[in-house]
C-alpha positions in Angstrom: 35.9 145.9 107.8 39.3 143.9 108.2 36.8 141.5 110.0 34.6 140.9 107.2 37.8 140.4 104.8 39.5 138.0 107.3 35.7 135.8 107.7 35.8 135.4 103.7 39.4 134.4 103.5 38.5 131.7 106.1 34.8 130.7 104.2 37.0 131.0 100.8 39.6 128.1 102.5 37.4 126.3 104.2 35.4 125.8 100.5 38.4 124.6 99.1 39.3 121.9 102.1 36.2 120.8 101.8 36.3 120.3 97.7 39.9 118.6 98.3 38.3 116.5 100.8 35.7 115.5 98.7 37.9 114.7 95.5 40.5 112.8 97.9 37.6 110.9 99.5 36.5 109.8 95.7 40.1 108.8 94.4 40.4 106.5 97.6 37.2 105.1 96.7 38.2 104.6 93.1 41.7 103.0 94.5 39.9 100.5 96.6 37.7 99.6 93.9 40.8 99.2 91.4 42.8 96.7 93.9 39.4 94.7 94.1 39.3 93.8 90.5 42.6 93.4 90.7 42.7 91.2 92.7 40.0 89.2 91.0 41.1 89.3 88.2 39.2 91.1 85.9 41.5 93.7 84.6 44.9 93.6 83.9 47.7 93.8 86.0 49.1 97.0 84.4 46.3 99.0 85.5 48.7 98.7 88.9 50.3 101.8 87.4 46.9 104.0 87.4 46.4 103.0 90.4 50.0 104.3 92.2 49.2 107.3 90.4 46.3 108.1 92.4 48.0 106.9 95.4 50.7 109.7 94.4 47.7 112.5 94.1 46.2 111.7 97.5 49.1 112.0 99.1 50.1 115.6 97.3 46.3 116.4 98.2 46.6 115.7 102.3 49.8 117.7 102.1 47.5 121.0 100.3 44.9 119.9 102.8 47.2 120.4 106.0 48.6 123.5 104.0 45.1 124.9 104.2 44.2 123.6 107.3 47.0 125.2 109.5 46.1 128.9 107.3 42.6 128.6 108.4 43.7 128.1 111.9 45.5 130.7 111.3 43.4 133.4 110.2 41.0 132.2 113.2 43.8 132.8 115.9 44.3 136.4 114.2 40.7 136.9 113.8 40.1 136.2 117.7 42.7 138.7 118.5 41.2 141.4 116.5 
């Protein structure tokens, strides 16, 4: 019974990690797109603030992903001990 609960926690955290990865990938893609459009002069320079905000969110998500990864590894190690 405890093993099933542990596996369910691992699956839940793995899905959350995957979703964070997708969001980070989308944010980085949009940041690159905005930077390119700024370099060729198609959008105004004040949009740089949006780019900085996106980078800030990416850093926050990276930190959250690192914590999730550590939690997953800890649960896997506990599962091996059982």
